[in-house]
Biopython code that builds the backbone (N, CA, C, O; Angstrom):
import numpy as np
from Bio.PDB.StructureBuilder import StructureBuilder

atoms = [
    (1, "MET", "N", (140.009, 92.021, 82.925)),
    (1, "MET", "CA", (139.371, 91.987, 84.267)),
    (1, "MET", "C", (138.739, 90.537, 84.478)),
    (1, "MET", "O", (138.123, 89.881, 83.637)),
    (2, "PRO", "N", (139.031, 90.192, 85.785)),
    (2, "PRO", "CA", (138.442, 88.816, 85.957)),
    (2, "PRO", "C", (136.995, 88.883, 85.918)),
    (2, "PRO", "O", (136.534, 90.024, 85.961)),
    (3, "ASP", "N", (136.034, 87.760, 85.834)),
    (3, "ASP", "CA", (134.746, 87.695, 85.846)),
    (3, "ASP", "C", (134.111, 88.017, 86.880)),
    (3, "ASP", "O", (132.926, 88.275, 86.669)),
    (4, "ALA", "N", (134.499, 88.110, 88.051)),
    (4, "ALA", "CA", (134.125, 88.462, 89.388)),
    (4, "ALA", "C", (133.671, 89.868, 89.312)),
    (4, "ALA", "O", (132.708, 90.219, 89.994)),
    (5, "PHE", "N", (134.297, 90.714, 88.526)),
    (5, "PHE", "CA", (134.127, 92.384, 88.330)),
    (5, "PHE", "C", (133.355, 92.452, 87.119)),
    (5, "PHE", "O", (132.945, 93.581, 86.848)),
    (6, "ARG", "N", (133.065, 91.563, 86.354)),
    (6, "ARG", "CA", (132.230, 91.619, 84.983)),
    (6, "ARG", "C", (131.054, 90.852, 84.994)),
    (6, "ARG", "O", (130.936, 89.819, 85.653)),
    (7, "CYS", "N", (130.016, 91.425, 84.144)),
    (7, "CYS", "CA", (128.804, 90.667, 84.002)),
    (7, "CYS", "C", (128.285, 90.787, 82.489)),
    (7, "CYS", "O", (128.711, 91.574, 81.644)),
    (8, "SER", "N", (127.405, 89.959, 82.354)),
    (8, "SER", "CA", (126.959, 89.717, 80.824)),
    (8, "SER", "C", (125.574, 89.937, 80.895)),
    (8, "SER", "O", (125.097, 89.867, 82.028)),
    (9, "ALA", "N", (124.815, 90.184, 79.974)),
    (9, "ALA", "CA", (123.323, 90.167, 80.067)),
    (9, "ALA", "C", (122.659, 88.797, 80.490)),
    (9, "ALA", "O", (122.884, 87.728, 79.923)),
    (10, "GLY", "N", (122.033, 88.929, 81.281)),
    (10, "GLY", "CA", (121.203, 87.314, 81.881)),
    (10, "GLY", "C", (121.967, 86.790, 83.365)),
    (10, "GLY", "O", (121.565, 85.887, 84.098)),
    (11, "ASP", "N", (123.287, 87.723, 83.570)),
    (11, "ASP", "CA", (123.994, 87.284, 84.796)),
    (11, "ASP", "C", (122.939, 87.608, 85.871)),
    (11, "ASP", "O", (122.052, 88.444, 85.707)),
    (12, "TRP", "N", (123.141, 86.754, 87.167)),
    (12, "TRP", "CA", (122.489, 87.124, 88.388)),
    (12, "TRP", "C", (123.572, 88.008, 88.936)),
    (12, "TRP", "O", (124.759, 87.706, 89.062)),
    (13, "VAL", "N", (122.925, 89.274, 89.278)),
    (13, "VAL", "CA", (123.736, 90.472, 89.828)),
    (13, "VAL", "C", (122.932, 91.129, 90.859)),
    (13, "VAL", "O", (121.717, 90.970, 90.975)),
    (14, "GLU", "N", (123.854, 92.072, 91.800)),
    (14, "GLU", "CA", (123.135, 92.900, 92.594)),
    (14, "GLU", "C", (123.660, 94.375, 92.335)),
    (14, "GLU", "O", (124.857, 94.658, 92.318)),
    (15, "VAL", "N", (122.682, 95.237, 92.144)),
    (15, "VAL", "CA", (122.619, 96.771, 91.990)),
    (15, "VAL", "C", (122.372, 97.385, 93.518)),
    (15, "VAL", "O", (121.719, 96.886, 94.434)),
    (16, "GLU", "N", (123.057, 98.541, 93.486)),
    (16, "GLU", "CA", (122.937, 99.538, 94.835)),
    (16, "GLU", "C", (122.291, 100.655, 94.117)),
    (16, "GLU", "O", (122.577, 100.856, 92.937)),
    (17, "TYR", "N", (121.408, 101.425, 94.770)),
    (17, "TYR", "CA", (120.927, 102.660, 94.465)),
    (17, "TYR", "C", (120.626, 103.295, 95.475)),
    (17, "TYR", "O", (120.458, 102.587, 96.468)),
    (18, "VAL", "N", (120.419, 104.933, 95.681)),
    (18, "VAL", "CA", (119.892, 105.796, 96.637)),
    (18, "VAL", "C", (118.350, 106.176, 96.471)),
    (18, "VAL", "O", (117.848, 106.876, 95.592)),
    (19, "LEU", "N", (117.679, 105.483, 97.628)),
    (19, "LEU", "CA", (116.400, 105.708, 97.779)),
    (19, "LEU", "C", (116.105, 107.189, 98.039)),
    (19, "LEU", "O", (115.581, 107.966, 97.242)),
    (20, "LEU", "N", (116.531, 107.459, 99.300)),
    (20, "LEU", "CA", (116.559, 109.066, 99.762)),
    (20, "LEU", "C", (117.775, 109.775, 99.930)),
    (20, "LEU", "O", (118.692, 109.211, 100.525)),
    (21, "GLN", "N", (117.924, 110.940, 99.491)),
    (21, "GLN", "CA", (119.240, 111.656, 99.955)),
    (21, "GLN", "C", (118.949, 112.207, 101.021)),
    (21, "GLN", "O", (117.779, 112.469, 101.300)),
    (22, "PRO", "N", (120.227, 112.558, 102.023)),
    (22, "PRO", "CA", (119.795, 113.006, 103.502)),
    (22, "PRO", "C", (118.847, 113.983, 103.656)),
    (22, "PRO", "O", (118.071, 113.907, 104.609)),
    (23, "ALA", "N", (118.765, 115.136, 102.660)),
    (23, "ALA", "CA", (117.598, 116.040, 103.000)),
    (23, "ALA", "C", (116.320, 115.469, 102.826)),
    (23, "ALA", "O", (115.446, 116.096, 103.424)),
    (24, "GLU", "N", (115.865, 114.318, 102.095)),
    (24, "GLU", "CA", (114.624, 113.730, 102.001)),
    (24, "GLU", "C", (114.464, 112.682, 103.223)),
    (24, "GLU", "O", (113.458, 111.974, 103.244)),
    (25, "ARG", "N", (115.285, 112.589, 104.082)),
    (25, "ARG", "CA", (114.886, 111.549, 105.021)),
    (25, "ARG", "C", (114.143, 111.834, 106.178)),
    (25, "ARG", "O", (114.094, 113.037, 106.436)),
    (26, "ALA", "N", (113.557, 111.096, 106.943)),
    (26, "ALA", "CA", (112.369, 111.464, 108.043)),
    (26, "ALA", "C", (113.515, 112.171, 109.088)),
    (26, "ALA", "O", (114.707, 111.885, 109.201)),
    (27, "SER", "N", (112.639, 113.299, 109.878)),
    (27, "SER", "CA", (113.149, 113.997, 110.914)),
    (27, "SER", "C", (113.166, 113.019, 112.249)),
    (27, "SER", "O", (112.265, 112.188, 112.367)),
    (28, "GLY", "N", (113.974, 113.104, 113.035)),
    (28, "GLY", "CA", (114.218, 112.484, 114.273)),
    (28, "GLY", "C", (115.206, 111.486, 114.126)),
    (28, "GLY", "O", (115.419, 110.833, 115.147)),
    (29, "LEU", "N", (115.829, 111.213, 113.176)),
    (29, "LEU", "CA", (116.834, 110.269, 112.940)),
    (29, "LEU", "C", (118.042, 110.755, 113.724)),
    (29, "LEU", "O", (118.262, 111.962, 113.814)),
    (30, "PRO", "N", (118.860, 109.819, 114.313)),
    (30, "PRO", "CA", (120.025, 110.440, 114.819)),
    (30, "PRO", "C", (120.991, 111.158, 113.594)),
    (30, "PRO", "O", (120.879, 110.917, 112.392)),
    (31, "ALA", "N", (121.824, 111.962, 114.130)),
    (31, "ALA", "CA", (122.638, 112.902, 113.492)),
    (31, "ALA", "C", (123.412, 112.053, 112.432)),
    (31, "ALA", "O", (123.435, 112.411, 111.254)),
    (32, "ASP", "N", (123.901, 111.179, 112.768)),
    (32, "ASP", "CA", (125.118, 110.431, 111.946)),
    (32, "ASP", "C", (124.152, 109.635, 110.960)),
    (32, "ASP", "O", (124.549, 109.664, 109.795)),
    (33, "THR", "N", (123.090, 109.003, 111.151)),
    (33, "THR", "CA", (122.332, 108.373, 110.344)),
    (33, "THR", "C", (121.580, 109.312, 109.284)),
    (33, "THR", "O", (121.497, 108.927, 108.118)),
    (34, "ALA", "N", (121.028, 110.549, 109.682)),
    (34, "ALA", "CA", (120.220, 111.281, 108.852)),
    (34, "ALA", "C", (121.422, 112.043, 107.834)),
    (34, "ALA", "O", (121.082, 112.647, 106.816)),
    (35, "ALA", "N", (122.593, 111.943, 108.184)),
    (35, "ALA", "CA", (123.712, 112.520, 107.220)),
    (35, "ALA", "C", (123.918, 111.834, 105.948)),
    (35, "ALA", "O", (124.339, 112.374, 104.924)),
    (36, "GLN", "N", (123.536, 110.388, 106.105)),
    (36, "GLN", "CA", (123.890, 109.477, 105.042)),
    (36, "GLN", "C", (122.323, 109.307, 104.208)),
    (36, "GLN", "O", (121.179, 109.447, 104.640)),
    (37, "PRO", "N", (122.852, 108.937, 102.807)),
    (37, "PRO", "CA", (121.901, 108.562, 102.099)),
    (37, "PRO", "C", (121.165, 107.186, 102.437)),
    (37, "PRO", "O", (121.861, 106.281, 102.896)),
    (38, "LEU", "N", (119.545, 106.933, 102.203)),
    (38, "LEU", "CA", (119.212, 105.855, 102.239)),
    (38, "LEU", "C", (119.228, 104.926, 101.142)),
    (38, "LEU", "O", (118.373, 105.060, 100.267)),
    (39, "ARG", "N", (120.175, 103.897, 101.053)),
    (39, "ARG", "CA", (120.624, 102.844, 99.993)),
    (39, "ARG", "C", (119.717, 101.623, 100.126)),
    (39, "ARG", "O", (119.203, 101.254, 101.182)),
    (40, "ALA", "N", (119.561, 100.961, 98.774)),
    (40, "ALA", "CA", (118.939, 99.951, 98.659)),
    (40, "ALA", "C", (119.778, 98.899, 97.836)),
    (40, "ALA", "O", (120.449, 99.288, 96.880)),
    (41, "TRP", "N", (119.750, 97.750, 98.150)),
    (41, "TRP", "CA", (120.482, 96.898, 97.289)),
    (41, "TRP", "C", (119.483, 95.674, 96.691)),
    (41, "TRP", "O", (118.719, 95.070, 97.444)),
    (42, "VAL", "N", (119.567, 95.420, 95.443)),
    (42, "VAL", "CA", (118.436, 94.494, 94.881)),
    (42, "VAL", "C", (119.237, 93.504, 93.864)),
    (42, "VAL", "O", (120.114, 93.849, 93.072)),
    (43, "LYS", "N", (118.820, 92.433, 94.035)),
    (43, "LYS", "CA", (119.309, 91.339, 93.119)),
    (43, "LYS", "C", (118.600, 91.244, 91.863)),
    (43, "LYS", "O", (117.529, 91.850, 91.841)),
    (44, "GLY", "N", (118.971, 90.570, 90.710)),
    (44, "GLY", "CA", (118.367, 90.509, 89.603)),
    (44, "GLY", "C", (119.101, 89.874, 88.405)),
    (44, "GLY", "O", (120.207, 89.379, 88.626)),
    (45, "PHE", "N", (118.660, 89.844, 87.323)),
    (45, "PHE", "CA", (119.210, 89.388, 86.136)),
    (45, "PHE", "C", (119.778, 90.687, 85.517)),
    (45, "PHE", "O", (119.056, 91.683, 85.564)),
    (46, "ALA", "N", (121.086, 90.788, 84.900)),
    (46, "ALA", "CA", (121.381, 91.979, 84.321)),
    (46, "ALA", "C", (120.874, 92.154, 82.904)),
    (46, "ALA", "O", (120.773, 91.163, 82.180)),
    (47, "LEU", "N", (120.599, 93.181, 82.535)),
    (47, "LEU", "CA", (119.875, 93.442, 81.159)),
    (47, "LEU", "C", (120.838, 93.651, 80.106)),
    (47, "LEU", "O", (120.626, 93.366, 78.928)),
    (48, "ALA", "N", (121.882, 94.144, 80.550)),
    (48, "ALA", "CA", (123.263, 94.268, 79.701)),
    (48, "ALA", "C", (124.407, 94.111, 80.357)),
    (48, "ALA", "O", (124.328, 94.047, 81.584)),
    (49, "GLY", "N", (125.481, 94.029, 79.839)),
    (49, "GLY", "CA", (126.785, 93.593, 80.451)),
    (49, "GLY", "C", (127.226, 94.925, 81.376)),
    (49, "GLY", "O", (126.682, 96.029, 81.344)),
    (50, "GLY", "N", (128.157, 94.589, 82.057)),
    (50, "GLY", "CA", (128.846, 95.848, 82.800)),
    (50, "GLY", "C", (129.983, 95.541, 83.790)),
    (50, "GLY", "O", (130.200, 94.388, 84.163)),
    (51, "MET", "N", (130.606, 96.452, 84.151)),
    (51, "MET", "CA", (131.778, 96.191, 85.119)),
    (51, "MET", "C", (131.107, 96.682, 86.706)),
    (51, "MET", "O", (130.087, 97.362, 86.813)),
    (52, "ILE", "N", (131.802, 96.247, 87.692)),
    (52, "ILE", "CA", (131.406, 96.596, 89.012)),
    (52, "ILE", "C", (131.601, 98.235, 89.076)),
    (52, "ILE", "O", (132.631, 98.801, 88.710)),
    (53, "GLY", "N", (130.753, 98.716, 89.460)),
    (53, "GLY", "CA", (130.763, 100.073, 89.459)),
    (53, "GLY", "C", (129.955, 100.856, 88.383)),
    (53, "GLY", "O", (129.646, 102.024, 88.618)),
    (54, "ASP", "N", (129.632, 100.314, 87.317)),
    (54, "ASP", "CA", (128.783, 100.836, 86.349)),
    (54, "ASP", "C", (127.583, 100.892, 86.664)),
    (54, "ASP", "O", (127.191, 100.214, 87.614)),
    (55, "GLU", "N", (126.688, 101.726, 85.938)),
    (55, "GLU", "CA", (125.376, 101.709, 86.225)),
    (55, "GLU", "C", (124.557, 100.706, 85.270)),
    (55, "GLU", "O", (124.542, 100.931, 84.059)),
    (56, "VAL", "N", (124.002, 99.804, 85.709)),
    (56, "VAL", "CA", (123.149, 98.846, 84.906)),
    (56, "VAL", "C", (121.721, 98.541, 85.306)),
    (56, "VAL", "O", (121.324, 98.606, 86.470)),
    (57, "GLU", "N", (121.036, 98.231, 84.350)),
    (57, "GLU", "CA", (119.675, 97.792, 84.514)),
    (57, "GLU", "C", (119.421, 96.304, 84.665)),
    (57, "GLU", "O", (119.921, 95.494, 83.884)),
    (58, "ILE", "N", (118.445, 95.866, 85.927)),
    (58, "ILE", "CA", (118.173, 94.539, 85.886)),
    (58, "ILE", "C", (116.747, 94.356, 86.042)),
    (58, "ILE", "O", (115.955, 95.260, 86.306)),
    (59, "GLU", "N", (116.411, 92.911, 85.834)),
    (59, "GLU", "CA", (114.974, 92.773, 86.194)),
    (59, "GLU", "C", (115.128, 91.903, 87.331)),
    (59, "GLU", "O", (116.127, 91.184, 87.362)),
    (60, "THR", "N", (114.244, 91.854, 88.324)),
    (60, "THR", "CA", (114.129, 91.029, 89.622)),
    (60, "THR", "C", (113.408, 89.736, 88.984)),
    (60, "THR", "O", (112.981, 89.553, 87.845)),
    (61, "MET", "N", (113.426, 88.800, 90.265)),
    (61, "MET", "CA", (112.641, 87.760, 90.118)),
    (61, "MET", "C", (111.074, 87.927, 89.675)),
    (61, "MET", "O", (110.476, 87.080, 89.012)),
    (62, "THR", "N", (110.446, 89.274, 90.192)),
    (62, "THR", "CA", (109.121, 89.356, 90.196)),
    (62, "THR", "C", (108.848, 90.112, 88.872)),
    (62, "THR", "O", (107.678, 90.351, 88.574)),
    (63, "GLY", "N", (110.097, 90.594, 87.871)),
    (63, "GLY", "CA", (109.820, 91.131, 86.872)),
    (63, "GLY", "C", (109.939, 92.807, 86.721)),
    (63, "GLY", "O", (109.765, 93.469, 85.698)),
    (64, "ARG", "N", (110.270, 93.247, 87.986)),
    (64, "ARG", "CA", (110.353, 94.769, 88.166)),
    (64, "ARG", "C", (111.844, 94.966, 87.654)),
    (64, "ARG", "O", (112.787, 94.197, 87.842)),
    (65, "LYS", "N", (111.842, 96.250, 86.920)),
    (65, "LYS", "CA", (113.205, 96.947, 86.207)),
    (65, "LYS", "C", (113.971, 97.670, 87.233)),
    (65, "LYS", "O", (113.223, 98.435, 87.843)),
    (66, "VAL", "N", (114.884, 97.700, 87.544)),
    (66, "VAL", "CA", (115.526, 98.564, 88.633)),
    (66, "VAL", "C", (116.916, 98.814, 87.973)),
    (66, "VAL", "O", (117.605, 97.968, 87.404)),
    (67, "ARG", "N", (117.231, 100.291, 88.179)),
    (67, "ARG", "CA", (118.608, 100.601, 87.503)),
    (67, "ARG", "C", (119.431, 101.228, 88.772)),
    (67, "ARG", "O", (118.936, 101.980, 89.612)),
    (68, "GLY", "N", (120.985, 100.701, 88.740)),
    (68, "GLY", "CA", (121.522, 101.009, 89.732)),
    (68, "GLY", "C", (122.999, 100.475, 89.585)),
    (68, "GLY", "O", (123.239, 99.709, 88.652)),
    (69, "ARG", "N", (124.018, 100.845, 90.474)),
    (69, "ARG", "CA", (125.556, 100.655, 90.430)),
    (69, "ARG", "C", (125.618, 99.317, 90.753)),
    (69, "ARG", "O", (125.254, 98.876, 91.844)),
    (70, "LEU", "N", (126.159, 98.509, 89.662)),
    (70, "LEU", "CA", (126.419, 97.176, 89.915)),
    (70, "LEU", "C", (127.552, 96.829, 90.910)),
    (70, "LEU", "O", (128.761, 96.928, 90.702)),
    (71, "SER", "N", (126.838, 96.343, 92.191)),
    (71, "SER", "CA", (127.747, 95.987, 93.460)),
    (71, "SER", "C", (128.233, 94.537, 93.379)),
    (71, "SER", "O", (129.186, 94.218, 94.090)),
    (72, "ALA", "N", (127.719, 93.715, 92.651)),
    (72, "ALA", "CA", (128.035, 92.153, 92.911)),
    (72, "ALA", "C", (127.741, 91.384, 91.832)),
    (72, "ALA", "O", (126.620, 91.627, 91.384)),
    (73, "VAL", "N", (128.312, 90.590, 91.287)),
    (73, "VAL", "CA", (128.206, 89.580, 90.291)),
    (73, "VAL", "C", (128.071, 88.272, 91.016)),
    (73, "VAL", "O", (128.839, 87.976, 91.933)),
    (74, "SER", "N", (127.087, 87.475, 90.605)),
    (74, "SER", "CA", (126.724, 86.109, 91.308)),
    (74, "SER", "C", (126.872, 86.133, 92.734)),
    (74, "SER", "O", (127.679, 85.427, 93.339)),
    (75, "PRO", "N", (125.943, 87.100, 93.360)),
    (75, "PRO", "CA", (125.728, 87.600, 94.538)),
    (75, "PRO", "C", (125.179, 86.295, 95.405)),
    (75, "PRO", "O", (124.392, 85.559, 94.809)),
    (76, "GLY", "N", (125.457, 86.034, 96.461)),
    (76, "GLY", "CA", (124.696, 85.169, 97.427)),
    (76, "GLY", "C", (123.787, 85.556, 98.595)),
    (76, "GLY", "O", (123.340, 86.699, 98.500)),
    (77, "TYR", "N", (123.472, 84.971, 99.509)),
    (77, "TYR", "CA", (122.676, 85.378, 100.561)),
    (77, "TYR", "C", (123.386, 85.188, 101.818)),
    (77, "TYR", "O", (124.018, 84.153, 102.029)),
    (78, "SER", "N", (123.319, 86.093, 102.624)),
    (78, "SER", "CA", (124.333, 86.387, 103.710)),
    (78, "SER", "C", (123.218, 87.067, 104.884)),
    (78, "SER", "O", (123.790, 87.600, 105.835)),
    (79, "HIS", "N", (122.183, 87.090, 104.903)),
    (79, "HIS", "CA", (121.260, 87.416, 105.902)),
    (79, "HIS", "C", (121.295, 86.643, 107.159)),
    (79, "HIS", "O", (121.763, 85.506, 107.095)),
    (80, "THR", "N", (120.797, 87.166, 108.486)),
    (80, "THR", "CA", (120.470, 86.435, 109.583)),
    (80, "THR", "C", (119.792, 87.159, 110.485)),
    (80, "THR", "O", (119.706, 88.386, 110.441)),
    (81, "PHE", "N", (119.247, 86.391, 111.398)),
    (81, "PHE", "CA", (118.399, 87.212, 112.077)),
    (81, "PHE", "C", (119.202, 87.450, 113.501)),
    (81, "PHE", "O", (118.660, 87.947, 114.488)),
    (82, "GLY", "N", (120.494, 87.046, 113.457)),
    (82, "GLY", "CA", (121.460, 87.094, 114.749)),
    (82, "GLY", "C", (121.097, 85.735, 115.571)),
    (82, "GLY", "O", (120.285, 84.844, 115.320)),
    (83, "THR", "N", (121.963, 85.905, 116.595)),
    (83, "THR", "CA", (121.827, 84.761, 117.807)),
    (83, "THR", "C", (120.406, 84.657, 118.433)),
    (83, "THR", "O", (119.888, 85.769, 118.537)),
    (84, "PRO", "N", (119.651, 83.660, 118.868)),
    (84, "PRO", "CA", (118.497, 83.449, 119.213)),
    (84, "PRO", "C", (118.658, 84.221, 120.784)),
    (84, "PRO", "O", (119.723, 84.194, 121.401)),
    (85, "LEU", "N", (117.654, 84.772, 121.200)),
    (85, "LEU", "CA", (117.704, 85.165, 122.475)),
    (85, "LEU", "C", (117.288, 83.981, 123.671)),
    (85, "LEU", "O", (116.162, 83.484, 123.669)),
    (86, "PRO", "N", (117.980, 83.723, 124.346)),
    (86, "PRO", "CA", (117.883, 82.348, 125.385)),
    (86, "PRO", "C", (116.383, 82.702, 126.078)),
    (86, "PRO", "O", (115.966, 81.712, 126.679)),
    (87, "GLU", "N", (115.549, 83.747, 126.145)),
    (87, "GLU", "CA", (114.339, 83.734, 126.629)),
    (87, "GLU", "C", (113.333, 83.358, 125.729)),
    (87, "GLU", "O", (112.206, 83.093, 126.146)),
    (88, "ILE", "N", (113.657, 83.300, 124.384)),
    (88, "ILE", "CA", (112.391, 82.758, 123.321)),
    (88, "ILE", "C", (112.725, 81.457, 122.742)),
    (88, "ILE", "O", (111.916, 80.833, 122.055)),
    (89, "VAL", "N", (114.081, 80.975, 123.049)),
    (89, "VAL", "CA", (114.404, 79.886, 122.219)),
    (89, "VAL", "C", (113.446, 78.792, 122.433)),
    (89, "VAL", "O", (113.136, 78.126, 121.446)),
    (90, "GLY", "N", (112.868, 78.472, 123.716)),
    (90, "GLY", "CA", (111.940, 77.305, 123.996)),
    (90, "GLY", "C", (110.794, 77.587, 124.164)),
    (90, "GLY", "O", (110.108, 76.750, 124.751)),
    (91, "ILE", "N", (110.247, 78.682, 123.780)),
    (91, "ILE", "CA", (108.973, 79.148, 123.800)),
    (91, "ILE", "C", (108.075, 77.929, 123.118)),
    (91, "ILE", "O", (107.237, 77.321, 123.784)),
    (92, "GLY", "N", (108.289, 77.688, 121.976)),
    (92, "GLY", "CA", (107.579, 76.484, 121.201)),
    (92, "GLY", "C", (107.137, 75.341, 121.896)),
    (92, "GLY", "O", (106.000, 74.915, 122.101)),
    (93, "ARG", "N", (108.267, 74.919, 122.224)),
    (93, "ARG", "CA", (108.441, 73.559, 123.019)),
    (93, "ARG", "C", (107.587, 73.631, 124.271)),
    (93, "ARG", "O", (106.787, 72.760, 124.611)),
    (94, "ASP", "N", (107.892, 74.990, 125.055)),
    (94, "ASP", "CA", (106.988, 74.909, 126.408)),
    (94, "ASP", "C", (105.741, 75.134, 126.234)),
    (94, "ASP", "O", (105.008, 74.696, 127.120)),
    (95, "LEU", "N", (105.173, 75.774, 125.223)),
    (95, "LEU", "CA", (103.714, 76.020, 124.839)),
    (95, "LEU", "C", (103.159, 74.730, 124.409)),
    (95, "LEU", "O", (102.032, 74.396, 124.776)),
    (96, "ARG", "N", (103.955, 73.909, 123.576)),
    (96, "ARG", "CA", (103.193, 72.774, 123.224)),
    (96, "ARG", "C", (102.955, 71.532, 124.471)),
    (96, "ARG", "O", (102.011, 70.744, 124.532)),
    (97, "ALA", "N", (104.080, 71.643, 125.378)),
    (97, "ALA", "CA", (103.890, 70.864, 126.529)),
    (97, "ALA", "C", (102.865, 71.220, 127.367)),
    (97, "ALA", "O", (102.279, 70.300, 127.938)),
    (98, "ARG", "N", (102.429, 72.633, 127.619)),
    (98, "ARG", "CA", (101.614, 73.362, 128.223)),
    (98, "ARG", "C", (100.261, 72.770, 127.913)),
    (98, "ARG", "O", (99.529, 72.248, 128.754)),
    (99, "VAL", "N", (99.964, 72.918, 126.470)),
    (99, "VAL", "CA", (98.587, 72.677, 125.844)),
    (99, "VAL", "C", (98.536, 71.139, 126.142)),
    (99, "VAL", "O", (97.601, 70.729, 126.830)),
    (100, "ALA", "N", (99.529, 70.207, 125.646)),
    (100, "ALA", "CA", (99.492, 68.791, 126.103)),
    (100, "ALA", "C", (98.919, 68.445, 127.554)),
    (100, "ALA", "O", (97.964, 67.700, 127.770)),
    (101, "ALA", "N", (99.729, 69.169, 128.571)),
    (101, "ALA", "CA", (99.398, 69.008, 130.054)),
    (101, "ALA", "C", (97.839, 69.446, 130.274)),
    (101, "ALA", "O", (97.151, 68.888, 131.128)),
    (102, "TYR", "N", (97.259, 70.648, 129.311)),
    (102, "TYR", "CA", (96.023, 71.109, 129.717)),
    (102, "TYR", "C", (94.853, 70.103, 129.264)),
    (102, "TYR", "O", (93.832, 69.958, 129.937)),
    (103, "ARG", "N", (95.120, 69.364, 127.955)),
    (103, "ARG", "CA", (94.338, 68.605, 127.489)),
    (103, "ARG", "C", (94.236, 67.143, 128.099)),
    (103, "ARG", "O", (93.242, 66.420, 128.044)),
    (104, "ALA", "N", (95.483, 66.838, 128.704)),
    (104, "ALA", "CA", (95.387, 65.637, 129.460)),
    (104, "ALA", "C", (94.650, 65.862, 130.810)),
    (104, "ALA", "O", (94.062, 64.862, 131.221)),
    (105, "ALA", "N", (94.575, 66.863, 131.500)),
    (105, "ALA", "CA", (94.038, 67.264, 132.561)),
    (105, "ALA", "C", (92.535, 67.644, 132.527)),
    (105, "ALA", "O", (91.830, 67.595, 133.535)),
    (106, "THR", "N", (92.050, 68.057, 131.210)),
    (106, "THR", "CA", (90.688, 68.317, 131.243)),
    (106, "THR", "C", (90.290, 67.453, 130.084)),
    (106, "THR", "O", (90.663, 67.629, 128.924)),
    (107, "PRO", "N", (89.366, 66.348, 130.579)),
    (107, "PRO", "CA", (88.650, 65.457, 129.777)),
    (107, "PRO", "C", (87.677, 66.093, 129.250)),
    (107, "PRO", "O", (87.191, 67.095, 129.773)),
    (108, "GLY", "N", (87.246, 65.554, 128.072)),
    (108, "GLY", "CA", (86.034, 66.128, 127.279)),
    (108, "GLY", "C", (86.333, 67.392, 126.708)),
    (108, "GLY", "O", (85.358, 68.084, 126.412)),
    (109, "VAL", "N", (87.728, 67.949, 126.437)),
    (109, "VAL", "CA", (87.862, 69.133, 125.758)),
    (109, "VAL", "C", (88.028, 68.522, 124.109)),
    (109, "VAL", "O", (88.681, 67.535, 123.772)),
    (110, "ARG", "N", (87.382, 69.262, 123.398)),
    (110, "ARG", "CA", (87.384, 68.949, 122.105)),
    (110, "ARG", "C", (88.302, 69.762, 121.157)),
    (110, "ARG", "O", (88.416, 70.988, 121.162)),
    (111, "VAL", "N", (89.031, 68.760, 120.227)),
    (111, "VAL", "CA", (90.218, 69.566, 119.487)),
    (111, "VAL", "C", (89.308, 70.033, 118.227)),
    (111, "VAL", "O", (88.477, 69.294, 117.699)),
    (112, "ASP", "N", (89.520, 71.067, 117.910)),
    (112, "ASP", "CA", (88.742, 71.474, 116.562)),
    (112, "ASP", "C", (89.772, 71.088, 115.436)),
    (112, "ASP", "O", (90.920, 71.532, 115.429)),
    (113, "PRO", "N", (89.319, 70.302, 114.565)),
    (113, "PRO", "CA", (90.324, 69.791, 113.485)),
    (113, "PRO", "C", (90.900, 70.884, 112.329)),
    (113, "PRO", "O", (91.904, 70.702, 111.641)),
    (114, "GLU", "N", (89.863, 72.264, 112.282)),
    (114, "GLU", "CA", (89.991, 73.374, 111.638)),
    (114, "GLU", "C", (91.003, 74.145, 112.147)),
    (114, "GLU", "O", (91.571, 74.963, 111.422)),
    (115, "ALA", "N", (91.331, 73.982, 113.400)),
    (115, "ALA", "CA", (92.373, 75.011, 114.080)),
    (115, "ALA", "C", (93.785, 74.851, 113.871)),
    (115, "ALA", "O", (94.564, 75.421, 114.635)),
    (116, "GLY", "N", (94.210, 74.135, 112.915)),
    (116, "GLY", "CA", (95.486, 74.026, 112.497)),
    (116, "GLY", "C", (96.666, 73.385, 113.248)),
    (116, "GLY", "O", (97.795, 73.872, 113.311)),
    (117, "GLU", "N", (96.273, 72.264, 113.794)),
    (117, "GLU", "CA", (96.936, 71.512, 114.710)),
    (117, "GLU", "C", (98.082, 70.890, 113.876)),
    (117, "GLU", "O", (98.894, 70.134, 114.409)),
]
sb = StructureBuilder()
sb.init_structure("model")
sb.init_model(0)
sb.init_chain("A")
sb.init_seg("    ")
for serial, (resi, resn, name, xyz) in enumerate(atoms, 1):
    if name == "N":
        sb.init_residue(resn, " ", resi, " ")
    sb.init_atom(name, np.array(xyz, "f"), 0.0, 1.0, " ", f" {name:<3s}", serial, name[0])
structure = sb.get_structure()
């Protein structure tokens, strides 16, 4: 088997496990969501070797031990918060410009150095 499907003790891996079965999930969820178990994916260091699909135990970066089904060997990070909303992209820049304009128009306004500017 290729190494992409196999891990050794100490390898960086990802495991998947079920947090809640469908019967244990909160009421009020949409029916198609409620019918599925709530799953978690956790990355850490394998404590023993295994193949994709095997149950293995890992130790996370914080030292927590988690047991689950090996889902990836040498996983990366692919999270995103999506495309930024046009309505909020310029908020920081606009706010800084407004504060600067206020300070310029209001002589005698003291800036508190402890305010975290």
